[in-house]
Structures are given as C-alpha cells and as structure tokens.
Biopython code that builds the backbone (N, CA, C, O; Angstrom):
import numpy as np
from Bio.PDB.StructureBuilder import StructureBuilder

atoms = [
    (1, "MET", "N", (5.390, 22.377, -25.852)),
    (1, "MET", "CA", (6.001, 23.512, -25.207)),
    (1, "MET", "C", (6.722, 23.067, -23.947)),
    (1, "MET", "O", (6.359, 22.084, -23.300)),
    (2, "TRP", "N", (7.711, 23.795, -23.640)),
    (2, "TRP", "CA", (8.311, 23.573, -22.364)),
    (2, "TRP", "C", (7.597, 24.002, -21.188)),
    (2, "TRP", "O", (6.937, 25.035, -21.296)),
    (3, "TYR", "N", (7.612, 23.372, -20.041)),
    (3, "TYR", "CA", (6.988, 23.776, -18.795)),
    (3, "TYR", "C", (7.925, 23.712, -17.439)),
    (3, "TYR", "O", (8.538, 22.677, -17.178)),
    (4, "ALA", "N", (7.988, 24.673, -16.737)),
    (4, "ALA", "CA", (8.769, 24.722, -15.529)),
    (4, "ALA", "C", (7.898, 24.198, -14.396)),
    (4, "ALA", "O", (6.825, 24.732, -14.115)),
    (5, "ILE", "N", (8.372, 23.168, -13.771)),
    (5, "ILE", "CA", (7.597, 22.567, -12.620)),
    (5, "ILE", "C", (8.392, 22.854, -11.343)),
    (5, "ILE", "O", (9.416, 22.218, -11.094)),
    (6, "ILE", "N", (7.952, 23.752, -10.585)),
    (6, "ILE", "CA", (8.709, 24.364, -9.370)),
    (6, "ILE", "C", (7.956, 23.759, -8.224)),
    (6, "ILE", "O", (6.739, 23.901, -8.106)),
    (7, "ALA", "N", (8.709, 23.069, -7.366)),
    (7, "ALA", "CA", (8.090, 22.375, -6.287)),
    (7, "ALA", "C", (8.802, 22.876, -4.849)),
    (7, "ALA", "O", (10.024, 22.977, -4.739)),
    (8, "GLU", "N", (8.005, 23.128, -3.933)),
    (8, "GLU", "CA", (8.421, 23.434, -2.563)),
    (8, "GLU", "C", (8.345, 22.240, -1.593)),
    (8, "GLU", "O", (7.277, 21.641, -1.469)),
    (9, "ASP", "N", (9.384, 21.893, -0.938)),
    (9, "ASP", "CA", (9.188, 20.754, 0.195)),
    (9, "ASP", "C", (8.585, 21.218, 1.418)),
    (9, "ASP", "O", (8.677, 22.389, 1.787)),
    (10, "PHE", "N", (7.956, 20.304, 2.066)),
    (10, "PHE", "CA", (7.513, 20.434, 3.339)),
    (10, "PHE", "C", (8.778, 20.406, 4.120)),
    (10, "PHE", "O", (9.664, 19.612, 3.806)),
    (11, "PRO", "N", (8.932, 21.318, 5.235)),
    (11, "PRO", "CA", (9.990, 21.167, 6.115)),
    (11, "PRO", "C", (10.036, 19.836, 6.705)),
    (11, "PRO", "O", (8.991, 19.209, 6.876)),
    (12, "GLY", "N", (11.332, 19.291, 7.072)),
    (12, "GLY", "CA", (11.421, 17.946, 7.594)),
    (12, "GLY", "C", (10.911, 16.783, 6.762)),
    (12, "GLY", "O", (10.441, 15.766, 7.273)),
    (13, "SER", "N", (11.018, 16.970, 5.542)),
    (13, "SER", "CA", (10.488, 15.788, 4.669)),
    (13, "SER", "C", (11.630, 14.985, 4.055)),
    (13, "SER", "O", (11.408, 14.106, 3.222)),
    (14, "LEU", "N", (12.789, 15.281, 4.454)),
    (14, "LEU", "CA", (13.989, 14.538, 3.885)),
    (14, "LEU", "C", (13.874, 13.016, 3.877)),
    (14, "LEU", "O", (14.267, 12.398, 2.888)),
    (15, "GLU", "N", (13.356, 12.380, 4.927)),
    (15, "GLU", "CA", (13.182, 10.895, 4.982)),
    (15, "GLU", "C", (12.156, 10.510, 3.911)),
    (15, "GLU", "O", (12.454, 9.580, 3.162)),
    (16, "GLN", "N", (11.018, 11.108, 3.766)),
    (16, "GLN", "CA", (10.124, 10.778, 2.716)),
    (16, "GLN", "C", (10.734, 10.947, 1.234)),
    (16, "GLN", "O", (10.558, 10.147, 0.315)),
    (17, "ARG", "N", (11.374, 11.961, 1.183)),
    (17, "ARG", "CA", (12.193, 12.298, -0.106)),
    (17, "ARG", "C", (13.079, 11.152, -0.538)),
    (17, "ARG", "O", (12.987, 10.623, -1.645)),
    (18, "LEU", "N", (13.953, 10.794, 0.410)),
    (18, "LEU", "CA", (14.823, 9.617, 0.162)),
    (18, "LEU", "C", (14.095, 8.401, -0.233)),
    (18, "LEU", "O", (14.463, 7.743, -1.206)),
    (19, "ALA", "N", (13.002, 8.053, 0.534)),
    (19, "ALA", "CA", (12.166, 6.855, 0.337)),
    (19, "ALA", "C", (11.673, 6.834, -1.028)),
    (19, "ALA", "O", (11.717, 5.803, -1.699)),
    (20, "ALA", "N", (11.198, 7.945, -1.476)),
    (20, "ALA", "CA", (10.392, 8.064, -2.744)),
    (20, "ALA", "C", (11.339, 8.405, -4.036)),
    (20, "ALA", "O", (10.880, 8.452, -5.178)),
    (21, "ARG", "N", (12.593, 8.617, -3.748)),
    (21, "ARG", "CA", (13.481, 9.157, -4.771)),
    (21, "ARG", "C", (13.603, 8.043, -5.987)),
    (21, "ARG", "O", (13.561, 8.472, -7.140)),
    (22, "PRO", "N", (13.733, 6.826, -5.791)),
    (22, "PRO", "CA", (13.788, 5.887, -6.862)),
    (22, "PRO", "C", (12.681, 6.042, -7.856)),
    (22, "PRO", "O", (12.904, 6.112, -9.065)),
    (23, "ALA", "N", (11.372, 6.097, -7.284)),
    (23, "ALA", "CA", (10.302, 6.253, -8.109)),
    (23, "ALA", "C", (10.200, 7.453, -8.910)),
    (23, "ALA", "O", (9.745, 7.462, -10.054)),
    (24, "HIS", "N", (10.668, 8.556, -8.234)),
    (24, "HIS", "CA", (10.826, 9.978, -8.681)),
    (24, "HIS", "C", (11.697, 9.905, -9.891)),
    (24, "HIS", "O", (11.299, 10.336, -10.973)),
    (25, "LEU", "N", (12.897, 9.360, -9.730)),
    (25, "LEU", "CA", (13.867, 9.420, -10.654)),
    (25, "LEU", "C", (13.517, 8.480, -11.933)),
    (25, "LEU", "O", (13.926, 8.738, -13.065)),
    (26, "ASP", "N", (12.810, 7.500, -11.651)),
    (26, "ASP", "CA", (12.365, 6.682, -12.859)),
    (26, "ASP", "C", (11.377, 7.467, -13.795)),
    (26, "ASP", "O", (11.401, 7.279, -15.011)),
    (27, "ARG", "N", (10.490, 8.369, -13.192)),
    (27, "ARG", "CA", (9.680, 9.128, -14.096)),
    (27, "ARG", "C", (10.491, 10.247, -14.762)),
    (27, "ARG", "O", (10.129, 10.634, -15.873)),
    (28, "LEU", "N", (11.555, 10.793, -14.173)),
    (28, "LEU", "CA", (12.431, 11.776, -14.826)),
    (28, "LEU", "C", (13.214, 11.093, -15.981)),
    (28, "LEU", "O", (13.463, 11.600, -17.074)),
    (29, "ASN", "N", (13.561, 9.847, -15.543)),
    (29, "ASN", "CA", (14.393, 9.089, -16.657)),
    (29, "ASN", "C", (13.585, 8.975, -17.876)),
    (29, "ASN", "O", (14.006, 9.313, -18.982)),
    (30, "ALA", "N", (12.293, 8.441, -17.632)),
    (30, "ALA", "CA", (11.440, 8.277, -18.806)),
    (30, "ALA", "C", (11.171, 9.476, -19.682)),
    (30, "ALA", "O", (11.046, 9.385, -20.903)),
    (31, "LEU", "N", (11.090, 10.601, -19.005)),
    (31, "LEU", "CA", (11.095, 11.930, -19.852)),
    (31, "LEU", "C", (12.404, 12.103, -20.528)),
    (31, "LEU", "O", (12.455, 12.594, -21.656)),
    (32, "GLN", "N", (13.317, 11.773, -19.976)),
    (32, "GLN", "CA", (14.765, 11.994, -20.593)),
    (32, "GLN", "C", (14.759, 11.113, -21.851)),
    (32, "GLN", "O", (15.036, 11.611, -22.942)),
    (33, "ASP", "N", (14.430, 9.730, -21.712)),
    (33, "ASP", "CA", (14.513, 8.804, -22.633)),
    (33, "ASP", "C", (13.657, 9.202, -23.888)),
    (33, "ASP", "O", (14.012, 8.927, -25.034)),
    (34, "GLU", "N", (12.535, 9.852, -23.588)),
    (34, "GLU", "CA", (11.726, 10.453, -24.589)),
    (34, "GLU", "C", (12.083, 11.674, -25.373)),
    (34, "GLU", "O", (11.441, 12.100, -26.333)),
    (35, "GLY", "N", (13.208, 12.210, -24.855)),
    (35, "GLY", "CA", (13.817, 13.424, -25.376)),
    (35, "GLY", "C", (12.911, 14.801, -25.020)),
    (35, "GLY", "O", (12.895, 15.830, -25.696)),
    (36, "ARG", "N", (12.188, 14.554, -23.821)),
    (36, "ARG", "CA", (11.364, 15.672, -23.389)),
    (36, "ARG", "C", (12.020, 16.456, -22.133)),
    (36, "ARG", "O", (11.456, 17.468, -21.717)),
    (37, "MET", "N", (13.032, 16.061, -21.620)),
    (37, "MET", "CA", (13.716, 16.793, -20.446)),
    (37, "MET", "C", (14.768, 17.708, -20.890)),
    (37, "MET", "O", (15.704, 17.360, -21.610)),
    (38, "LEU", "N", (14.567, 18.987, -20.400)),
    (38, "LEU", "CA", (15.516, 20.019, -20.459)),
    (38, "LEU", "C", (16.536, 19.969, -19.374)),
    (38, "LEU", "O", (17.746, 20.018, -19.596)),
    (39, "LEU", "N", (15.994, 19.868, -18.177)),
    (39, "LEU", "CA", (16.799, 19.821, -16.899)),
    (39, "LEU", "C", (15.897, 19.332, -15.748)),
    (39, "LEU", "O", (14.669, 19.368, -15.823)),
    (40, "ALA", "N", (16.512, 18.915, -14.779)),
    (40, "ALA", "CA", (15.736, 18.610, -13.513)),
    (40, "ALA", "C", (16.826, 18.479, -12.217)),
    (40, "ALA", "O", (17.942, 17.973, -12.325)),
    (41, "GLY", "N", (16.355, 18.948, -11.183)),
    (41, "GLY", "CA", (17.313, 18.923, -9.995)),
    (41, "GLY", "C", (16.696, 19.551, -8.744)),
    (41, "GLY", "O", (15.763, 20.349, -8.840)),
    (42, "PRO", "N", (17.186, 19.210, -7.646)),
    (42, "PRO", "CA", (16.763, 19.620, -6.330)),
    (42, "PRO", "C", (17.391, 21.148, -6.041)),
    (42, "PRO", "O", (18.217, 21.699, -6.769)),
    (43, "PHE", "N", (16.873, 21.653, -4.941)),
    (43, "PHE", "CA", (17.338, 22.928, -4.524)),
    (43, "PHE", "C", (17.895, 22.415, -3.015)),
    (43, "PHE", "O", (17.112, 22.118, -2.112)),
    (44, "PRO", "N", (19.139, 22.364, -2.895)),
    (44, "PRO", "CA", (19.873, 22.076, -1.622)),
    (44, "PRO", "C", (19.442, 23.185, -0.602)),
    (44, "PRO", "O", (19.264, 24.354, -0.943)),
    (45, "ALA", "N", (19.283, 22.701, 0.735)),
    (45, "ALA", "CA", (18.884, 23.659, 1.680)),
    (45, "ALA", "C", (20.075, 24.413, 2.119)),
    (45, "ALA", "O", (19.874, 25.463, 2.729)),
    (46, "ILE", "N", (21.249, 24.040, 1.904)),
    (46, "ILE", "CA", (22.432, 24.712, 2.199)),
    (46, "ILE", "C", (23.282, 24.817, 0.899)),
    (46, "ILE", "O", (23.034, 24.069, -0.046)),
    (47, "GLU", "N", (24.263, 25.721, 0.843)),
    (47, "GLU", "CA", (25.250, 25.681, -0.169)),
    (47, "GLU", "C", (26.221, 24.610, -0.257)),
    (47, "GLU", "O", (27.362, 24.712, 0.193)),
    (48, "SER", "N", (25.723, 23.487, -0.891)),
    (48, "SER", "CA", (26.419, 22.270, -0.971)),
    (48, "SER", "C", (25.850, 21.235, -1.814)),
    (48, "SER", "O", (24.647, 20.982, -1.753)),
    (49, "GLU", "N", (26.692, 20.577, -2.654)),
    (49, "GLU", "CA", (26.300, 19.613, -3.536)),
    (49, "GLU", "C", (25.432, 18.519, -2.731)),
    (49, "GLU", "O", (24.385, 18.035, -3.162)),
    (50, "ASN", "N", (25.998, 18.221, -1.556)),
    (50, "ASN", "CA", (25.302, 17.146, -0.914)),
    (50, "ASN", "C", (25.116, 17.743, 0.533)),
    (50, "ASN", "O", (26.019, 17.761, 1.369)),
    (51, "PRO", "N", (23.891, 18.212, 0.726)),
    (51, "PRO", "CA", (23.596, 18.956, 1.963)),
    (51, "PRO", "C", (23.391, 18.157, 3.160)),
    (51, "PRO", "O", (23.141, 18.756, 4.205)),
    (52, "GLY", "N", (23.469, 16.768, 3.155)),
    (52, "GLY", "CA", (23.317, 15.877, 4.181)),
    (52, "GLY", "C", (22.125, 16.028, 4.939)),
    (52, "GLY", "O", (21.095, 16.093, 4.268)),
    (53, "PRO", "N", (22.006, 16.106, 6.261)),
    (53, "PRO", "CA", (20.860, 16.163, 7.032)),
    (53, "PRO", "C", (19.963, 17.614, 6.804)),
    (53, "PRO", "O", (18.776, 17.707, 7.119)),
    (54, "ALA", "N", (20.640, 18.551, 6.290)),
    (54, "ALA", "CA", (19.914, 19.872, 5.908)),
    (54, "ALA", "C", (18.919, 19.574, 4.880)),
    (54, "ALA", "O", (17.895, 20.257, 4.845)),
    (55, "GLY", "N", (19.103, 18.631, 4.039)),
    (55, "GLY", "CA", (18.113, 18.234, 3.117)),
    (55, "GLY", "C", (17.945, 19.280, 1.906)),
    (55, "GLY", "O", (18.866, 19.963, 1.459)),
    (56, "PHE", "N", (16.779, 19.289, 1.508)),
    (56, "PHE", "CA", (16.485, 20.135, 0.300)),
    (56, "PHE", "C", (15.183, 21.007, 0.580)),
    (56, "PHE", "O", (14.410, 20.733, 1.498)),
    (57, "THR", "N", (15.021, 21.989, -0.214)),
    (57, "THR", "CA", (13.826, 22.878, -0.107)),
    (57, "THR", "C", (12.849, 22.744, -1.348)),
    (57, "THR", "O", (11.823, 23.421, -1.411)),
    (58, "GLY", "N", (13.175, 21.935, -2.228)),
    (58, "GLY", "CA", (12.231, 21.721, -3.485)),
    (58, "GLY", "C", (13.023, 21.223, -4.586)),
    (58, "GLY", "O", (14.124, 20.701, -4.408)),
    (59, "SER", "N", (12.475, 21.375, -5.749)),
    (59, "SER", "CA", (12.868, 20.936, -6.978)),
    (59, "SER", "C", (12.457, 21.811, -8.227)),
    (59, "SER", "O", (11.485, 22.566, -8.246)),
    (60, "LEU", "N", (13.275, 21.615, -9.192)),
    (60, "LEU", "CA", (12.926, 22.346, -10.491)),
    (60, "LEU", "C", (13.040, 21.296, -11.543)),
    (60, "LEU", "O", (14.057, 20.607, -11.623)),
    (61, "ILE", "N", (11.999, 21.148, -12.377)),
    (61, "ILE", "CA", (11.991, 20.232, -13.539)),
    (61, "ILE", "C", (11.544, 21.153, -14.722)),
    (61, "ILE", "O", (10.566, 21.881, -14.554)),
    (62, "ILE", "N", (12.213, 21.153, -15.902)),
    (62, "ILE", "CA", (11.749, 21.688, -17.065)),
    (62, "ILE", "C", (11.693, 20.527, -18.102)),
    (62, "ILE", "O", (12.684, 19.869, -18.421)),
    (63, "ALA", "N", (10.547, 20.356, -18.553)),
    (63, "ALA", "CA", (10.277, 19.395, -19.433)),
    (63, "ALA", "C", (9.102, 19.694, -20.508)),
    (63, "ALA", "O", (8.225, 20.526, -20.277)),
    (64, "GLU", "N", (9.158, 19.016, -21.582)),
    (64, "GLU", "CA", (8.221, 19.348, -22.564)),
    (64, "GLU", "C", (6.916, 18.428, -22.526)),
    (64, "GLU", "O", (6.998, 17.204, -22.424)),
    (65, "PHE", "N", (5.666, 19.141, -22.619)),
    (65, "PHE", "CA", (4.439, 18.584, -22.515)),
    (65, "PHE", "C", (3.445, 19.097, -23.610)),
    (65, "PHE", "O", (3.635, 20.214, -24.092)),
    (66, "PRO", "N", (2.420, 18.347, -24.011)),
    (66, "PRO", "CA", (1.634, 18.819, -25.034)),
    (66, "PRO", "C", (0.811, 20.002, -24.543)),
    (66, "PRO", "O", (0.393, 20.801, -25.381)),
    (67, "SER", "N", (0.523, 20.190, -23.152)),
    (67, "SER", "CA", (-0.283, 21.211, -22.680)),
    (67, "SER", "C", (0.034, 21.589, -21.188)),
    (67, "SER", "O", (0.750, 20.864, -20.498)),
    (68, "GLN", "N", (-0.478, 22.652, -20.754)),
    (68, "GLN", "CA", (-0.170, 22.874, -19.306)),
    (68, "GLN", "C", (-0.965, 21.855, -18.367)),
    (68, "GLN", "O", (-0.508, 21.441, -17.301)),
    (69, "ALA", "N", (-2.215, 21.502, -18.891)),
    (69, "ALA", "CA", (-2.907, 20.555, -18.205)),
    (69, "ALA", "C", (-2.261, 19.228, -17.986)),
    (69, "ALA", "O", (-2.304, 18.642, -16.904)),
    (70, "GLU", "N", (-1.669, 18.780, -19.037)),
    (70, "GLU", "CA", (-0.864, 17.584, -19.021)),
    (70, "GLU", "C", (0.255, 17.635, -18.148)),
    (70, "GLU", "O", (0.505, 16.689, -17.401)),
    (71, "ALA", "N", (1.030, 18.789, -18.186)),
    (71, "ALA", "CA", (2.203, 19.067, -17.316)),
    (71, "ALA", "C", (1.620, 19.020, -15.796)),
    (71, "ALA", "O", (2.282, 18.440, -14.936)),
    (72, "GLU", "N", (0.562, 19.541, -15.519)),
    (72, "GLU", "CA", (0.090, 19.725, -14.148)),
    (72, "GLU", "C", (-0.399, 18.280, -13.696)),
    (72, "GLU", "O", (-0.202, 17.929, -12.533)),
    (73, "ALA", "N", (-1.011, 17.468, -14.570)),
    (73, "ALA", "CA", (-1.385, 16.134, -14.260)),
    (73, "ALA", "C", (-0.151, 15.315, -13.936)),
    (73, "ALA", "O", (-0.102, 14.626, -12.917)),
    (74, "TRP", "N", (0.854, 15.393, -14.813)),
    (74, "TRP", "CA", (2.083, 14.670, -14.592)),
    (74, "TRP", "C", (2.676, 15.101, -13.160)),
    (74, "TRP", "O", (3.005, 14.259, -12.324)),
    (75, "ALA", "N", (2.784, 16.483, -12.952)),
    (75, "ALA", "CA", (3.356, 16.788, -11.691)),
    (75, "ALA", "C", (2.682, 16.374, -10.583)),
    (75, "ALA", "O", (3.268, 16.003, -9.566)),
    (76, "GLY", "N", (1.260, 16.413, -10.721)),
    (76, "GLY", "CA", (0.506, 15.939, -9.512)),
    (76, "GLY", "C", (0.554, 14.582, -9.158)),
    (76, "GLY", "O", (0.128, 14.172, -8.079)),
    (77, "ALA", "N", (1.122, 13.773, -10.138)),
    (77, "ALA", "CA", (1.086, 12.324, -9.910)),
    (77, "ALA", "C", (2.647, 11.912, -9.430)),
    (77, "ALA", "O", (2.949, 10.736, -9.227)),
    (78, "ASP", "N", (3.505, 12.905, -9.291)),
    (78, "ASP", "CA", (4.857, 12.665, -8.857)),
    (78, "ASP", "C", (5.029, 11.964, -7.470)),
    (78, "ASP", "O", (4.356, 12.301, -6.496)),
    (79, "PRO", "N", (5.968, 10.966, -7.433)),
    (79, "PRO", "CA", (5.907, 10.231, -6.169)),
    (79, "PRO", "C", (6.187, 11.170, -4.939)),
    (79, "PRO", "O", (5.788, 10.916, -3.802)),
    (80, "TYR", "N", (6.866, 12.207, -5.264)),
    (80, "TYR", "CA", (7.181, 13.244, -4.104)),
    (80, "TYR", "C", (5.850, 13.725, -3.639)),
    (80, "TYR", "O", (5.648, 13.826, -2.429)),
    (81, "VAL", "N", (4.925, 14.031, -4.508)),
    (81, "VAL", "CA", (3.620, 14.515, -4.052)),
    (81, "VAL", "C", (2.799, 13.430, -3.239)),
    (81, "VAL", "O", (2.140, 13.665, -2.225)),
    (82, "VAL", "N", (2.950, 12.232, -3.845)),
    (82, "VAL", "CA", (2.096, 11.118, -3.094)),
    (82, "VAL", "C", (2.779, 10.948, -1.760)),
    (82, "VAL", "O", (2.054, 10.839, -0.771)),
    (83, "ALA", "N", (4.017, 10.915, -1.622)),
    (83, "ALA", "CA", (4.832, 10.530, -0.443)),
    (83, "ALA", "C", (4.817, 11.951, 0.736)),
    (83, "ALA", "O", (5.393, 11.904, 1.823)),
    (84, "GLY", "N", (4.136, 13.000, 0.294)),
    (84, "GLY", "CA", (4.167, 14.181, 1.103)),
    (84, "GLY", "C", (5.496, 14.875, 1.212)),
    (84, "GLY", "O", (5.820, 15.466, 2.242)),
    (85, "VAL", "N", (6.223, 14.807, 0.209)),
    (85, "VAL", "CA", (7.473, 15.616, 0.217)),
    (85, "VAL", "C", (7.190, 17.076, -0.240)),
    (85, "VAL", "O", (7.731, 18.023, 0.331)),
    (86, "TYR", "N", (6.310, 17.244, -1.305)),
    (86, "TYR", "CA", (6.165, 18.501, -1.787)),
    (86, "TYR", "C", (4.786, 19.222, -1.127)),
    (86, "TYR", "O", (3.674, 18.696, -1.154)),
    (87, "ALA", "N", (5.043, 20.326, -0.624)),
    (87, "ALA", "CA", (4.014, 21.102, 0.068)),
    (87, "ALA", "C", (3.276, 21.999, -1.095)),
    (87, "ALA", "O", (2.124, 22.389, -0.905)),
    (88, "ARG", "N", (3.899, 22.274, -2.160)),
    (88, "ARG", "CA", (3.339, 23.133, -3.300)),
    (88, "ARG", "C", (4.161, 22.839, -4.544)),
    (88, "ARG", "O", (5.382, 22.691, -4.590)),
    (89, "VAL", "N", (3.238, 22.774, -5.605)),
    (89, "VAL", "CA", (3.844, 22.589, -6.916)),
    (89, "VAL", "C", (3.145, 23.613, -7.791)),
    (89, "VAL", "O", (1.922, 23.752, -7.810)),
    (90, "THR", "N", (3.996, 24.315, -8.508)),
    (90, "THR", "CA", (3.682, 25.402, -9.514)),
    (90, "THR", "C", (4.085, 24.978, -10.959)),
    (90, "THR", "O", (5.261, 24.699, -11.192)),
    (91, "VAL", "N", (3.195, 24.927, -11.870)),
    (91, "VAL", "CA", (3.491, 24.748, -13.197)),
    (91, "VAL", "C", (3.409, 26.015, -14.081)),
    (91, "VAL", "O", (2.408, 26.732, -14.069)),
    (92, "LYS", "N", (4.453, 26.259, -14.820)),
    (92, "LYS", "CA", (4.392, 27.501, -15.622)),
    (92, "LYS", "C", (4.951, 27.170, -16.949)),
    (92, "LYS", "O", (5.876, 26.362, -17.032)),
    (93, "PRO", "N", (4.406, 27.790, -18.076)),
    (93, "PRO", "CA", (5.045, 27.744, -19.354)),
    (93, "PRO", "C", (6.404, 28.252, -19.318)),
    (93, "PRO", "O", (6.707, 29.189, -18.579)),
    (94, "PHE", "N", (7.233, 27.677, -20.081)),
    (94, "PHE", "CA", (8.678, 28.081, -20.106)),
    (94, "PHE", "C", (9.183, 28.338, -21.634)),
    (94, "PHE", "O", (8.788, 27.551, -22.495)),
    (95, "ARG", "N", (9.969, 29.320, -21.969)),
    (95, "ARG", "CA", (10.300, 29.473, -23.276)),
    (95, "ARG", "C", (11.911, 29.624, -23.067)),
    (95, "ARG", "O", (12.451, 30.518, -22.416)),
    (96, "LYS", "N", (12.549, 28.579, -23.744)),
    (96, "LYS", "CA", (14.062, 28.544, -23.626)),
    (96, "LYS", "C", (14.546, 29.578, -24.524)),
    (96, "LYS", "O", (14.075, 29.595, -25.661)),
    (97, "THR", "N", (15.407, 30.440, -24.191)),
    (97, "THR", "CA", (16.079, 31.498, -24.952)),
    (97, "THR", "C", (17.595, 31.178, -25.129)),
    (97, "THR", "O", (18.116, 31.093, -26.241)),
    (98, "LEU", "N", (18.218, 31.019, -24.040)),
    (98, "LEU", "CA", (19.661, 30.672, -24.190)),
    (98, "LEU", "C", (20.106, 29.506, -23.287)),
    (98, "LEU", "O", (19.506, 29.258, -22.241)),
    (99, "PRO", "N", (21.180, 28.789, -23.714)),
    (99, "PRO", "CA", (21.905, 28.891, -24.954)),
    (99, "PRO", "C", (21.158, 28.294, -26.058)),
    (99, "PRO", "O", (21.631, 28.293, -27.194)),
]
sb = StructureBuilder()
sb.init_structure("model")
sb.init_model(0)
sb.init_chain("A")
sb.init_seg("    ")
for serial, (resi, resn, name, xyz) in enumerate(atoms, 1):
    if name == "N":
        sb.init_residue(resn, " ", resi, " ")
    sb.init_atom(name, np.array(xyz, "f"), 0.0, 1.0, " ", f" {name:<3s}", serial, name[0])
structure = sb.get_structure()
C-alpha cells in the first residue's frame, strides 16, 4: 500500500537539513530504484523553487511499504530525523486515485 509521510521541520533547521541531505536523498533514491516511490519533495518556506535562507517547513514522501508499521519505521530512521531537522513526522495510508 502507499503511505504518505508528512514531516514538519523544526524552525531554524536549514543548516542541519543541508548537511543531512545527501544521506536523505540516498534513501529516497533507493525507494525509487525499487519502484516504490510515487513522489517526494520539500515544502519551501516561501513561494519559490529555491527559497534560499528562508529554507523549508517540511517534506512530503509518498511511497509503497508492506505495512504502516514498516513505513513508520522507515520514516523514523530518516537522516533528517536523526539530524534534528524534523520536529514531527506523520505517516498515513494513501490511496492514489488520479491520474
């Protein structure tokens, strides 16, 4: 099943986000290589593709996992969690309808 992983950043965590980004992307690329990634990306803090020092307010990942428990375990081990970027992570089942 698909799961939406919705994460909210701690304010002022841009430096930690940038430092942990390569490891974070490695995990996302692994999901994509396995054909389990629907989409992933950050929420810019301002209306801009590159928000610069304004940074980001969180992330959205929609990926396939065998169970919610496995999705939660995967999300909890994210480098952004370990680095103190994410203040809160919510995992919800997701049903793709369109397109």
